[in-house]
C-alpha positions as CSV (number, residue, x, y, z in Angstrom):
1,M,-15.7,10.9,29.4
2,S,-14.5,8.7,27.0
3,A,-11.0,7.5,27.4
4,R,-10.1,6.6,23.4
5,P,-7.9,8.6,21.7
6,G,-9.9,11.4,19.0
7,L,-9.0,11.2,15.5
8,D,-9.1,13.6,13.0
9,A,-8.2,12.3,9.3
10,V,-7.4,8.9,8.0
11,I,-4.6,8.5,5.5
12,F,-4.5,5.4,2.8
13,D,-1.2,3.4,1.8
14,A,-2.5,2.8,-2.0
15,G,-0.9,-0.4,-3.4
16,G,-1.9,-3.6,-1.2
17,T,-4.3,-1.2,1.0
18,L,-6.6,0.4,-1.8
19,I,-5.8,-1.5,-4.7
20,R,-4.1,-4.7,-5.3
21,L,-2.2,-6.8,-7.4
22,D,-3.9,-8.1,-10.1
23,F,-4.2,-12.3,-8.5
24,E,-6.0,-13.5,-11.1
25,W,-4.2,-12.4,-14.4
26,M,-0.9,-13.8,-12.3
27,A,-2.6,-16.7,-11.4
28,D,-3.3,-17.4,-15.1
29,D,-0.1,-16.7,-16.6
30,L,1.5,-19.1,-14.0
31,A,-0.9,-21.6,-14.6
32,R,-0.4,-21.4,-18.5
33,R,3.1,-21.8,-17.9
34,G,2.6,-25.0,-15.8
35,V,2.8,-23.6,-12.2
36,V,-0.6,-24.3,-10.5
37,T,-1.9,-22.0,-8.3
38,S,-5.1,-19.7,-7.5
39,P,-5.5,-16.2,-6.5
40,D,-6.2,-17.1,-3.2
41,A,-2.9,-19.0,-2.8
42,L,-1.1,-16.1,-4.4
43,R,-3.3,-13.6,-2.1
44,R,-1.8,-15.6,1.3
45,A,1.7,-16.0,-0.6
46,E,2.1,-12.6,-1.1
47,V,2.5,-12.2,2.8
48,A,5.5,-14.2,3.1
49,G,6.3,-11.7,0.0
50,R,6.3,-8.6,2.2
51,R,8.4,-10.6,4.8
52,A,11.4,-10.9,2.1
53,Y,10.9,-7.1,0.9
54,D,11.5,-6.2,4.3
55,A,14.5,-8.9,4.5
56,S,15.9,-7.2,1.9
57,G,16.9,-4.0,3.4
58,G,14.9,-1.7,0.6
59,P,13.6,0.6,2.4
60,A,17.1,0.9,4.0
61,R,19.1,1.1,1.0
62,H,17.3,3.1,-1.7
63,G,14.4,5.6,0.3
64,A,12.0,2.9,0.7
65,A,11.4,2.1,-2.9
66,Q,7.9,0.7,-2.8
67,L,6.6,-2.1,-4.2
68,M,3.8,-0.1,-6.6
69,W,6.7,2.2,-7.8
70,I,7.3,2.5,-11.0
71,A,10.5,4.0,-12.5
72,A,10.7,7.0,-14.0
73,P,11.6,7.0,-17.7
74,A,14.2,9.8,-17.3
75,A,16.1,6.8,-14.9
76,N,15.9,4.5,-17.2
77,G,15.3,4.9,-20.3
78,A,11.7,2.4,-20.4
79,G,9.6,4.1,-22.6
80,A,6.6,6.5,-20.9
81,N,5.5,4.8,-18.5
82,G,8.6,3.4,-17.2
83,A,8.7,-0.7,-15.7
84,I,8.5,-1.7,-12.0
85,G,11.9,-2.7,-10.6
86,E,14.2,-0.9,-13.4
87,A,15.8,2.0,-11.2
88,P,19.3,1.3,-10.2
89,G,19.7,-0.5,-7.3
90,Y,15.7,-1.1,-6.9
91,R,15.3,-4.6,-8.8
92,G,16.3,-6.6,-6.0
93,D,14.1,-5.2,-3.8
94,I,11.2,-5.9,-5.6
95,H,12.7,-8.9,-7.0
96,A,13.1,-10.0,-3.1
97,Y,9.1,-9.3,-2.9
98,F,8.0,-11.5,-6.2
99,A,10.3,-14.4,-5.8
100,G,9.1,-14.6,-1.6
101,T,5.3,-14.7,-3.3
102,L,5.8,-17.1,-6.0
103,A,8.3,-18.9,-3.4
104,A,5.6,-19.6,-1.0
105,A,3.0,-20.2,-3.8
106,G,4.6,-22.9,-4.8
107,A,6.2,-22.3,-8.0
108,S,9.7,-23.5,-8.6
109,D,12.9,-21.8,-8.4
110,A,13.1,-22.3,-12.6
111,A,9.6,-20.8,-13.1
112,I,10.4,-17.7,-10.4
113,E,12.8,-15.9,-12.8
114,P,10.9,-16.1,-16.2
115,A,7.9,-15.0,-13.8
116,I,9.0,-11.8,-12.4
117,A,10.3,-10.7,-15.8
118,R,6.6,-11.2,-17.2
119,F,5.4,-9.1,-14.2
120,F,7.4,-6.6,-15.0
121,G,6.2,-6.1,-18.3
122,R,2.6,-6.5,-17.5
123,D,3.1,-3.6,-15.0
124,R,4.5,-1.6,-17.5
125,E,2.2,-2.0,-20.4
126,R,-1.3,-1.4,-17.6
127,G,-0.4,-1.5,-14.0
128,L,0.0,-4.6,-11.9
129,W,-1.9,-3.3,-8.8
130,S,-5.0,-2.3,-10.9
131,R,-7.8,-4.2,-8.8
132,P,-10.2,-2.5,-6.2
133,M,-8.9,-4.1,-2.5
134,E,-12.2,-5.9,-1.3
135,G,-13.8,-4.6,1.5
136,A,-11.8,-0.9,1.0
137,R,-14.9,1.1,-1.4
138,E,-16.8,0.0,2.3
139,A,-14.3,1.7,4.4
140,I,-13.8,4.6,2.6
141,D,-17.3,5.3,2.3
142,A,-18.1,4.3,6.0
143,L,-15.0,6.4,7.3
144,G,-16.4,9.3,5.1
145,A,-20.0,9.2,6.8
146,M,-18.3,9.1,10.7
147,G,-16.9,12.9,9.4
148,F,-13.0,11.5,8.7
149,R,-10.8,13.5,6.6
150,L,-9.2,11.0,3.7
151,A,-6.5,11.1,1.7
152,V,-3.8,8.8,0.4
153,V,-0.2,8.7,0.9
154,S,1.9,6.2,-2.0
155,N,5.0,5.7,-3.3
156,S,4.3,5.1,-7.2
157,D,5.2,6.7,-10.4
158,G,3.0,9.7,-10.4
159,R,0.1,7.1,-11.9
160,A,-1.5,6.4,-8.3
161,E,-4.0,8.9,-8.8
162,R,-5.0,7.5,-12.4
163,H,-5.4,3.8,-10.5
164,L,-7.0,4.5,-7.7
165,T,-10.0,6.2,-10.4
166,H,-9.6,3.4,-12.5
167,A,-10.7,1.5,-9.4
168,D,-13.1,3.3,-8.0
169,M,-11.0,4.2,-5.1
170,R,-10.4,8.2,-5.5
171,R,-14.2,9.2,-4.8
172,G,-14.6,10.3,-1.2
173,V,-10.5,10.7,-0.8
174,E,-9.8,14.3,-0.4
175,F,-6.3,14.3,-2.4
176,V,-3.9,11.7,-3.7
177,V,0.3,12.1,-2.4
178,D,2.5,10.7,-5.3
179,S,5.7,10.7,-3.9
180,H,6.9,10.5,-7.9
181,V,4.9,14.2,-7.9
182,V,6.6,15.5,-4.4
183,G,10.0,14.1,-4.4
184,V,10.0,12.2,-1.4
185,E,9.4,8.5,-0.9
186,K,7.8,6.5,2.2
187,P,9.4,6.0,5.0
188,D,11.0,9.3,5.2
189,P,8.6,11.4,7.5
190,R,8.2,14.4,5.5
191,I,5.7,12.8,2.5
192,F,3.6,12.1,5.4
193,A,4.1,15.7,6.4
194,I,3.2,17.0,3.2
195,A,-0.7,15.3,3.6
196,L,-1.0,16.4,7.1
197,E,-0.1,20.2,6.3
198,R,-2.9,19.6,3.3
199,L,-5.4,18.1,5.9
200,G,-4.5,20.9,8.2
201,V,-4.4,18.1,11.2
202,D,-2.3,17.3,14.1
203,P,0.2,14.0,13.5
204,A,-0.8,12.6,16.9
205,R,-5.2,12.9,15.1
206,A,-3.9,10.8,12.1
207,L,-4.1,7.1,11.6
208,Y,-1.9,5.6,8.6
209,V,-3.3,2.3,7.2
210,G,-0.8,0.2,5.4
211,D,0.6,-3.4,4.4
212,I,4.3,-3.1,4.4
213,R,5.9,-3.1,7.9
214,S,9.2,-1.4,6.5
215,V,7.7,1.5,5.0
216,D,4.1,2.1,6.1
217,E,4.4,1.4,9.5
218,T,8.1,3.2,9.7
219,G,7.5,6.2,7.8
220,A,3.7,6.7,10.1
221,L,5.1,6.5,13.1
222,A,8.4,8.6,12.2
223,A,6.2,11.1,11.2
224,G,4.5,11.0,14.6
225,M,0.9,9.6,13.5
226,R,-0.7,5.8,14.8
227,F,-0.6,3.5,12.1
228,V,-2.7,-0.2,12.0
229,L,-1.5,-2.9,9.7
230,I,-3.6,-4.9,7.2
231,D,-2.2,-8.4,8.2
232,P,-4.6,-11.1,7.0
233,L,-2.6,-14.4,8.2
234,G,-2.0,-12.3,11.7
235,D,1.5,-13.3,12.1
236,Y,3.2,-10.2,10.3
237,A,2.4,-7.7,12.7
238,A,4.7,-6.5,15.5
239,P,3.6,-8.2,18.6
240,G,1.1,-6.0,20.5
241,A,1.1,-3.3,17.4
242,P,-2.2,-2.3,16.2
243,R,-3.3,-4.7,13.2
244,I,-6.4,-5.7,11.1
245,D,-7.4,-8.9,9.1
246,D,-8.3,-6.8,5.9
247,M,-10.4,-3.8,4.8
248,H,-13.5,-4.9,5.8
249,A,-12.9,-4.5,9.6
250,L,-11.2,-1.1,9.1
251,A,-14.1,1.1,9.7
252,Q,-15.3,-0.8,13.0
253,W,-12.0,-1.0,14.4
254,V,-11.5,2.6,13.8
255,D,-14.5,3.5,15.5
256,A,-14.3,1.3,18.1
257,T,-10.8,2.6,18.8
258,F,-11.0,6.3,18.7
259,E,-13.5,9.3,19.3
260,R,-15.5,10.4,15.7
261,P,-14.4,13.7,14.8
262,H,-17.2,15.2,15.5
263,A,-17.3,14.2,18.8
264,H,-14.3,16.8,19.4
265,G,-15.5,19.5,17.6
266,G,-13.3,18.2,14.3
267,R,-14.3,19.4,10.5
268,A,-16.2,17.4,8.3
269,P,-15.1,16.1,5.1
270,R,-14.8,18.5,2.0
């Protein structure tokens, strides 16, 4: 008899997990203003941004305004699509994330503030978390083929499903829980409970995959779920906590760690 725990569902974060920052656009934008960097350098530096975000205390102070969250127009008068960082009390948190990322990428103090303003504008216009995460499409396909139920829980502005569809990450996922739509944000365990209820899955038999400890890990564990952190540099996860390098490794890690649903009578994906 296998000692591996059973698992019925895998629930994904969106930004930083299934879709990522447009590092290519960011590197080009910075290069045109004399900041020499590259998409790969920004990708590595972004882990420093996560740490800065955790340290900012945003989740505790503002109900976990998450990095992909765009302030609702009713709250800030920003127009039809809103803009990152413009909700009251939120700008400092997203600022800490981008400032940490840019500093780690080698940007000078003088270059950081203008760059963050341009990033806000880019997100308002077309979304900055717009690229498919490498390995995510393959992970969705592989986990679905193994029989796992799949869903997304995202702190967003009502555009999470649109962004995922544009990046071809909606296919194979049963539904998307968007915080702006349901009115509760990570790390509040209630947003995870919404997804678990829709799936009809016990929290202990569900895995959440995310990239921000203070938002994703804290919330998933509070909801009674299992959690794995995307930790590309191997130095962000808590000691001993489950982690993977990237989405390429997810399906293999899940298959090695848990029993597949069919092994214990779990339901096939709808």
